[in-house]
C-alpha positions in Angstrom: 0.0 0.0 0.0 1.5 3.4 -1.0 1.8 6.3 1.5 -1.1 8.3 0.0 -3.5 5.4 0.3 -2.3 4.6 3.9 -2.8 8.2 5.1 -6.3 8.3 3.5 -7.2 5.1 5.3 -6.0 6.4 8.6 -8.0 9.7 8.1 -11.2 7.8 7.4 -10.8 5.4 10.4 -10.1 8.3 12.7 -13.1 10.3 11.7 -16.3 9.8 13.8 -19.4 8.5 11.9 -21.2 11.3 10.1 -24.5 10.1 11.5 -23.2 11.0 15.0 -23.2 14.7 13.9 -26.1 14.8 11.5 -29.1 17.0 11.8 -32.0 14.9 12.9 -30.0 12.8 15.4 -32.3 12.5 18.4 -30.4 9.6 20.0 -29.1 11.4 23.0 -32.4 13.0 23.7 -34.5 9.9 23.3 -32.1 7.5 25.1 -30.9 9.7 28.0 -32.0 13.3 28.4 -35.7 12.9 28.1 -35.9 10.2 30.8 -33.3 12.0 33.0 -35.2 15.3 33.1 -38.8 14.4 32.2 -39.4 10.7 33.1 -42.9 9.6 32.4 -44.0 13.0 31.1 -45.2 14.1 27.7 -43.2 16.8 25.8 -45.0 18.9 23.2 -42.7 20.2 20.5 -43.4 23.5 18.6 -42.7 27.2 18.5 -46.1 28.5 19.7 -44.9 29.3 23.3 -41.2 29.9 22.9 -38.8 29.9 20.0 -35.0 29.5 19.9 -32.7 31.7 17.8 -29.2 30.4 17.2 -26.8 30.3 14.3 -26.8 27.2 12.1 -23.0 27.3 11.9 -21.3 28.9 14.9 -18.4 31.4 14.2 -17.0 30.7 17.7 -18.1 27.5 19.4 -17.2 28.9 22.8 -19.4 32.0 22.3 -22.5 30.8 20.5 -25.3 33.4 20.8 -28.6 32.0 22.0 -31.9 33.8 22.2 -35.2 32.5 23.6 -38.2 34.5 22.4 -41.5 34.1 24.2 -44.8 34.2 22.4 -47.0 34.9 25.4 -47.0 37.8 27.8 -46.0 37.3 31.4 -49.1 38.2 33.5 -50.3 37.3 37.0 -52.7 34.7 35.5 -50.5 33.2 32.8 -46.8 33.2 32.7 -43.8 31.0 32.0 -42.3 29.9 35.3 -39.2 28.0 34.1 -37.1 27.4 31.0 -34.6 24.6 30.9 -31.8 24.7 28.3 -29.9 21.6 27.1 -27.2 20.9 24.5 -27.7 17.2 23.6 -24.1 16.3 22.8 -22.2 18.5 25.2 -20.1 16.5 27.8 -22.5 18.0 30.4 -25.7 18.7 28.5 -27.3 20.9 31.2 -26.8 24.6 30.3 -29.2 26.2 32.8 -32.6 26.3 34.4 -34.1 29.8 34.5 -37.0 30.7 36.8 -39.1 33.7 35.8 -42.0 35.6 37.4 -44.9 37.8 36.2 -42.7 40.8 37.0 -40.5 39.8 34.1 -43.1 41.1 31.6 -41.5 39.0 28.9 -40.0 35.5 29.2 -37.3 36.4 26.6 -33.7 35.4 27.5 -30.4 35.8 25.7 -27.0 34.5 26.5 -23.8 33.0 25.0 -23.1 29.3 25.4 -20.5 26.7 24.6 -21.3 24.0 22.0 -18.8 21.1 21.8 -19.9 19.4 18.7 -22.7 19.3 16.1 -25.8 19.1 18.3 -29.4 20.1 19.0 -29.9 22.9 21.5 -33.3 22.5 23.3 -35.4 24.9 25.4 -38.2 23.4 27.4 -40.7 25.8 29.0 -43.5 25.9 31.4 -45.9 23.0 30.8 -43.3 21.0 28.9 -43.3 22.7 25.6 -40.1 22.3 23.7 -38.4 24.1 20.9 -35.0 23.2 19.4 -32.3 24.3 17.0 -29.4 22.3 15.3 -26.1 24.1 15.6 -22.8 23.1 13.8 -19.9 23.8 16.2 -16.8 22.0 17.4 -14.7 22.3 20.5 -16.6 24.9 22.5 -16.1 23.2 25.9 -12.4 22.5 25.4 -11.5 25.8 23.7 -8.1 26.9 25.2 -8.1 29.4 28.1 -6.6 32.6 26.9 -3.3 34.1 28.1 -5.2 36.7 30.2 -6.6 34.2 32.8 -4.7 36.0 35.6 -6.3 39.3 34.6 -9.7 37.6 34.4 -9.3 36.2 37.9 -8.4 39.6 39.3 -11.7 41.0 38.2 -13.6 37.8 39.2 -17.2 38.5 40.3 -17.5 42.0 39.0 -20.8 42.8 37.4 -22.4 45.6 35.5 -26.1 46.3 34.6 -27.0 48.1 31.4 -30.4 49.5 30.6 -30.5 51.3 27.3 -33.0 54.1 26.6 -33.9 54.8 30.2 -36.4 53.0 32.4 -40.2 53.0 31.9 -42.5 52.0 34.7 -45.3 49.4 34.3 -43.9 47.9 31.1 -41.1 45.4 30.3 -37.6 46.9 30.2 -34.6 45.1 28.6 -31.7 44.6 31.0 -28.2 43.4 30.2 -26.1 41.9 33.0 -22.4 41.5 32.3 -20.4 39.3 34.6 -16.6 38.9 34.9 -15.9 35.2 35.4 -13.8 32.8 33.3 -16.3 30.0 33.7 -13.7 27.3 33.3 -15.1 24.0 32.1 -12.4 21.6 33.4 -11.6 20.6 29.8 -9.4 23.5 28.9 -5.6 23.7 28.8 -3.9 26.8 30.2 -1.9 28.2 27.3 0.9 29.3 29.7 1.3 26.3 32.0 0.0 23.6 29.6 -2.0 22.1 32.5 -5.7 21.4 32.3 -7.5 23.6 34.9 -10.2 22.1 37.0 -13.7 23.5 36.5 -14.6 26.8 38.1 -18.0 28.2 37.1 -21.1 30.1 38.1 -23.7 27.8 39.5 -26.3 30.2 40.7 -27.6 33.6 39.6 -30.3 35.6 41.3 -31.7 39.0 40.2 -34.1 40.9 42.3 -35.9 44.3 42.2 -36.6 45.8 45.6 -36.2 42.4 47.1 -38.6 40.6 44.7 -37.2 37.9 42.4 -36.9 38.8 38.7 -34.7 36.1 37.4 -33.2 33.1 39.2 -31.0 30.6 37.4 -29.0 27.5 38.0 -26.2 27.3 35.4 -23.2 25.2 34.5 -20.1 24.9 32.3 -21.9 25.5 29.0 -22.3 29.2 29.8 -19.5 31.1 28.1 -16.7 32.9 29.9 -17.6 36.4 31.1 -21.4 35.5 31.0 -23.7 38.1 29.4 -27.4 37.7 30.1 -30.3 39.7 28.7 -33.7 39.6 30.2 -36.8 41.8 31.0 -38.3 43.2 34.1 -41.3 45.5 34.9 -40.5 48.1 37.6 -43.6 49.4 39.3 -41.6 52.4 40.7 -38.1 53.5 41.4 -35.9 51.0 43.3 -32.8 48.9 43.4 -32.0 46.1 40.9 -29.6 43.6 42.5 -27.6 40.7 41.1 -26.1 38.0 43.1 -24.0 35.1 41.8 -22.4 32.1 43.5 -19.6 29.9 41.9 -18.2 26.5 42.5 -15.2 24.3 41.6 -15.3 20.7 40.6 -12.5 18.1 40.0 -14.4 16.6 37.1 -16.1 18.6 34.3 -19.1 16.2 34.3 -19.5 15.1 37.9 -21.4 17.2 40.4 -21.4 15.0 43.5 -18.1 16.4 44.9 -17.8 20.1 44.2 -16.2 22.6 46.5 -18.2 25.6 47.6 -17.2 28.8 45.9 -17.7 32.5 46.6 -20.7 34.8 46.4 -20.6 38.2 44.6 -23.2 40.9 44.3 -23.9 44.2 42.5 -26.7 46.7 42.7 -28.1 49.3 40.3 -30.4 52.2 41.3 -33.4 52.5 39.0 -34.7 56.1 39.1 
C-alpha cells in the first residue's frame, strides 16, 4: 500500500461517523436526556410558546449566541415559570434552568453558550413545551483558556447592569447583565502552563428588584466565559436592581457529586 492510500485510510478510520453529527440525530435526547429530566412526562414540540434563535453554523463554538423568544406575555394569571436549556451532545448537556415571574413582563432570554460538537440545542418551557435548533460547532467546551486568565481572575465576580433608553415603569424593560468570570469547564488547557484547569464556574444567579425575584438561574459549564445575560423586568416604581452570583469548583467537568463551595458576589443598580 502506498503512502497516500495509507494516510487516506488512517484519516477515514479516525473520523467519527457522520451520523453522529447529523441534523435529525435524536439519540441522546431519546435514550438519555428525556428520561433524565422528564421521566414519564409528555413533551409537546413546537414554536407556539417559545422559539429559539441560534446560528446554524457557529463562528466561535465557545461564544454561541442563543436567544429565547417568548410568544405569550407574562401576566399574573398566565406566565412561564421555568425554562430549561440543554445541548444534547455536550459533555455535560445541562446549560441552565431559568426561573421567571410575572414581574419579568416577557420571558425572553439571551446568553452566550459553549457547544462542543454538532448538536441540537433545546429549550423546554412551562408546561413541557419544547423548541430546538441544530447548531454546527466544534470544541466549545475545550477551547483553550486565553493568556489573560490571571487578569480575568483579578476582576472575578465584578458585574455591570446596562439599561438602554432609560427605564419605563409598568412595562417590560430590557436589562443586560455582564459578569466577569472565566467559567472554566475543566476541559481546557492553560496556554501558559499547559496544564488542564479544574472546572470553576457560576452555579447560581439571582436578580431581584426591591427584594422581589426577577430572574433566578442554576447554570453550568456550558455558559460562556464572562457571561452576558439579557432579560426583561417590569419596575412598578423606582428602586434597586440587585444581582447575586455564586460559583463552585469541581474536579471533574461532568460530575457534580463532589464540588467545592465557591464564593458569592453581588452588585446593585439604582433605578430612578
